[in-house]
Backbone as JSON Lines, residues from 0, in Angstrom:
{"i":0,"aa":"M","n":[8.31,22.89,14.71],"ca":[9.49,22.41,15.42],"c":[10.66,22.44,14.45]}
{"i":1,"aa":"Q","n":[11.74,23.0,14.89],"ca":[12.9,23.23,14.03],"c":[14.12,22.5,14.59]}
{"i":2,"aa":"F","n":[14.85,21.82,13.71],"ca":[16.09,21.15,14.1],"c":[17.21,21.71,13.22]}
{"i":3,"aa":"A","n":[18.0,22.64,13.76],"ca":[19.15,23.16,13.03],"c":[20.26,22.12,13.14]}
{"i":4,"aa":"I","n":[20.77,21.7,12.01],"ca":[21.77,20.63,11.96],"c":[23.13,21.27,11.74]}
{"i":5,"aa":"S","n":[24.05,21.05,12.67],"ca":[25.34,21.72,12.55],"c":[26.48,20.78,12.16]}
{"i":6,"aa":"N","n":[26.32,19.48,12.37],"ca":[27.45,18.58,12.13],"c":[27.23,17.66,10.94]}
{"i":7,"aa":"S","n":[26.46,18.11,9.95],"ca":[26.18,17.29,8.77],"c":[26.63,18.01,7.51]}
{"i":8,"aa":"T","n":[27.23,17.26,6.6],"ca":[27.62,17.86,5.32],"c":[26.48,17.76,4.31]}
{"i":9,"aa":"A","n":[25.46,16.94,4.59],"ca":[24.36,16.73,3.65],"c":[23.1,17.5,4.01]}
{"i":10,"aa":"I","n":[22.8,17.62,5.3],"ca":[21.54,18.2,5.77],"c":[21.83,19.47,6.57]}
{"i":11,"aa":"E","n":[21.14,20.57,6.23],"ca":[21.32,21.83,6.95],"c":[20.25,22.04,8.01]}
{"i":12,"aa":"N","n":[19.01,21.6,7.72],"ca":[17.91,21.9,8.61],"c":[16.77,20.91,8.38]}
{"i":13,"aa":"I","n":[16.03,20.62,9.44],"ca":[14.79,19.85,9.33],"c":[13.73,20.6,10.12]}
{"i":14,"aa":"A","n":[12.63,20.95,9.44],"ca":[11.53,21.66,10.07],"c":[10.29,20.79,10.01]}
{"i":15,"aa":"L","n":[9.6,20.66,11.14],"ca":[8.37,19.88,11.2],"c":[7.19,20.8,11.45]}
{"i":16,"aa":"N","n":[6.14,20.62,10.65],"ca":[4.91,21.37,10.81],"c":[3.77,20.36,10.65]}
{"i":17,"aa":"D","n":[3.08,20.06,11.73],"ca":[2.07,19.0,11.75],"c":[2.73,17.69,11.32]}
{"i":18,"aa":"N","n":[2.26,17.09,10.22],"ca":[2.87,15.83,9.79],"c":[3.71,16.02,8.52]}
{"i":19,"aa":"T","n":[4.22,17.23,8.32],"ca":[5.07,17.52,7.17],"c":[6.46,17.93,7.65]}
{"i":20,"aa":"A","n":[7.47,17.27,7.09],"ca":[8.86,17.62,7.38],"c":[9.45,18.27,6.14]}
{"i":21,"aa":"T","n":[10.07,19.43,6.33],"ca":[10.81,20.07,5.26],"c":[12.29,19.89,5.56]}
{"i":22,"aa":"V","n":[12.96,19.15,4.69],"ca":[14.38,18.87,4.86],"c":[15.16,19.79,3.93]}
{"i":23,"aa":"T","n":[16.07,20.58,4.51],"ca":[16.93,21.45,3.72],"c":[18.28,20.77,3.58]}
{"i":24,"aa":"F","n":[18.61,20.43,2.35],"ca":[19.88,19.77,2.07],"c":[20.96,20.82,1.85]}
{"i":25,"aa":"A","n":[22.22,20.41,1.91],"ca":[23.34,21.31,1.67],"c":[23.14,21.98,0.32]}
{"i":26,"aa":"G","n":[23.39,23.27,0.27],"ca":[23.17,24.03,-0.96],"c":[21.8,24.69,-0.99]}
{"i":27,"aa":"G","n":[20.97,24.44,0.05],"ca":[19.71,25.14,0.17],"c":[18.51,24.5,-0.51]}
{"i":28,"aa":"R","n":[18.64,23.27,-1.02],"ca":[17.48,22.63,-1.66],"c":[16.54,22.1,-0.58]}
{"i":29,"aa":"D","n":[15.28,22.47,-0.67],"ca":[14.26,22.02,0.28],"c":[13.39,20.94,-0.36]}
{"i":30,"aa":"Y","n":[13.1,19.9,0.42],"ca":[12.18,18.85,-0.02],"c":[11.19,18.6,1.11]}
{"i":31,"aa":"D","n":[9.92,18.45,0.73],"ca":[8.86,18.19,1.71],"c":[8.51,16.71,1.74]}
{"i":32,"aa":"Y","n":[8.29,16.21,2.95],"ca":[7.95,14.82,3.17],"c":[6.78,14.73,4.14]}
{"i":33,"aa":"T","n":[5.92,13.75,3.93],"ca":[4.89,13.42,4.91],"c":[5.53,12.51,5.94]}
{"i":34,"aa":"V","n":[5.27,12.78,7.22],"ca":[5.8,11.96,8.31],"c":[4.67,11.07,8.82]}
{"i":35,"aa":"N","n":[4.87,9.76,8.73],"ca":[3.83,8.82,9.15],"c":[3.58,8.88,10.65]}
{"i":36,"aa":"D","n":[4.64,8.84,11.44],"ca":[4.53,8.86,12.91],"c":[5.45,9.96,13.43]}
{"i":37,"aa":"V","n":[4.87,11.13,13.67],"ca":[5.67,12.3,14.04],"c":[6.43,12.07,15.34]}
{"i":38,"aa":"T","n":[5.77,11.51,16.34],"ca":[6.41,11.28,17.64],"c":[7.62,10.37,17.5]}
{"i":39,"aa":"A","n":[7.46,9.28,16.79],"ca":[8.57,8.33,16.6],"c":[9.71,8.98,15.81]}
{"i":40,"aa":"F","n":[9.35,9.77,14.78],"ca":[10.37,10.42,13.97],"c":[11.17,11.42,14.79]}
{"i":41,"aa":"V","n":[10.47,12.25,15.57],"ca":[11.16,13.25,16.4],"c":[12.06,12.58,17.43]}
{"i":42,"aa":"T","n":[11.57,11.51,18.05],"ca":[12.37,10.77,19.04],"c":[13.64,10.21,18.39]}
{"i":43,"aa":"A","n":[13.47,9.56,17.23],"ca":[14.62,8.97,16.54],"c":[15.6,10.04,16.07]}
{"i":44,"aa":"L","n":[15.08,11.14,15.52],"ca":[15.95,12.23,15.06],"c":[16.72,12.83,16.23]}
{"i":45,"aa":"S","n":[16.06,13.04,17.35],"ca":[16.73,13.58,18.54],"c":[17.86,12.66,19.0]}
{"i":46,"aa":"Q","n":[17.61,11.37,18.97],"ca":[18.64,10.4,19.38],"c":[19.84,10.44,18.44]}
{"i":47,"aa":"V","n":[19.57,10.56,17.13],"ca":[20.65,10.63,16.15],"c":[21.48,11.9,16.36]}
{"i":48,"aa":"I","n":[20.81,13.03,16.58],"ca":[21.51,14.3,16.8],"c":[22.36,14.22,18.07]}
{"i":49,"aa":"E","n":[21.77,13.72,19.16],"ca":[22.5,13.64,20.43],"c":[23.68,12.7,20.38]}
{"i":50,"aa":"S","n":[23.56,11.61,19.6],"ca":[24.65,10.63,19.54],"c":[25.74,11.03,18.55]}
{"i":51,"aa":"G","n":[25.46,12.06,17.73],"ca":[26.46,12.5,16.76],"c":[26.53,11.63,15.52]}
{"i":52,"aa":"K","n":[25.54,10.77,15.32],"ca":[25.53,9.91,14.13],"c":[25.12,10.72,12.9]}
{"i":53,"aa":"S","n":[25.19,10.09,11.75],"ca":[24.93,10.76,10.47],"c":[23.45,11.1,10.28]}
{"i":54,"aa":"I","n":[23.17,12.39,10.15],"ca":[21.8,12.85,9.9],"c":[21.38,12.48,8.48]}
{"i":55,"aa":"G","n":[22.29,12.61,7.52],"ca":[22.0,12.26,6.14],"c":[21.63,10.79,6.01]}
{"i":56,"aa":"Q","n":[22.36,9.93,6.69],"ca":[22.06,8.5,6.67],"c":[20.7,8.23,7.31]}
{"i":57,"aa":"F","n":[20.39,8.92,8.39],"ca":[19.09,8.77,9.05],"c":[17.95,9.18,8.12]}
{"i":58,"aa":"V","n":[18.11,10.31,7.42],"ca":[17.06,10.76,6.5],"c":[16.9,9.76,5.36]}
{"i":59,"aa":"N","n":[18.01,9.3,4.79],"ca":[17.94,8.3,3.72],"c":[17.23,7.04,4.18]}
{"i":60,"aa":"Q","n":[17.57,6.55,5.36],"ca":[16.94,5.35,5.89],"c":[15.45,5.59,6.15]}
{"i":61,"aa":"S","n":[15.11,6.77,6.62],"ca":[13.71,7.11,6.88],"c":[12.9,7.11,5.59]}
{"i":62,"aa":"V","n":[13.51,7.56,4.5],"ca":[12.83,7.53,3.2],"c":[12.67,6.08,2.72]}
{"i":63,"aa":"K","n":[13.73,5.3,2.87],"ca":[13.68,3.89,2.42],"c":[12.63,3.09,3.17]}
{"i":64,"aa":"N","n":[12.54,3.3,4.5],"ca":[11.56,2.51,5.26],"c":[10.19,3.22,5.34]}
{"i":65,"aa":"E","n":[10.05,4.28,4.56],"ca":[8.79,5.02,4.37],"c":[8.28,5.73,5.62]}
{"i":66,"aa":"A","n":[9.18,6.0,6.58],"ca":[8.82,6.88,7.69],"c":[8.64,8.3,7.16]}
{"i":67,"aa":"L","n":[9.4,8.62,6.09],"ca":[9.24,9.88,5.36],"c":[8.82,9.53,3.94]}
{"i":68,"aa":"Q","n":[7.75,10.18,3.47],"ca":[7.3,9.96,2.1],"c":[7.3,11.28,1.36]}
{"i":69,"aa":"R","n":[8.04,11.33,0.26],"ca":[8.2,12.56,-0.51],"c":[6.87,13.07,-1.04]}
{"i":70,"aa":"I","n":[6.66,14.35,-0.88],"ca":[5.47,15.0,-1.42],"c":[5.85,15.53,-2.81]}
{"i":71,"aa":"A","n":[5.11,15.11,-3.81],"ca":[5.41,15.53,-5.18],"c":[5.23,17.04,-5.32]}
{"i":72,"aa":"A","n":[6.17,17.66,-6.0],"ca":[6.13,19.12,-6.17],"c":[5.09,19.53,-7.18]}
């Protein structure tokens, strides 16, 4: 599942594959995260995109509350 982000200065793309999210930040840096609850994450991300709120802030908050957990490279 692919989410092309057009209105964010921080996030270019979010791709979900099973329970792994690959977040592409501005400048092309990719980071992989484990998603604890894929359904809840997709629902929340869709709501943020539709409402025009900050995708970068959503990703940061998701990392802080551990909905997204960074996979060590």
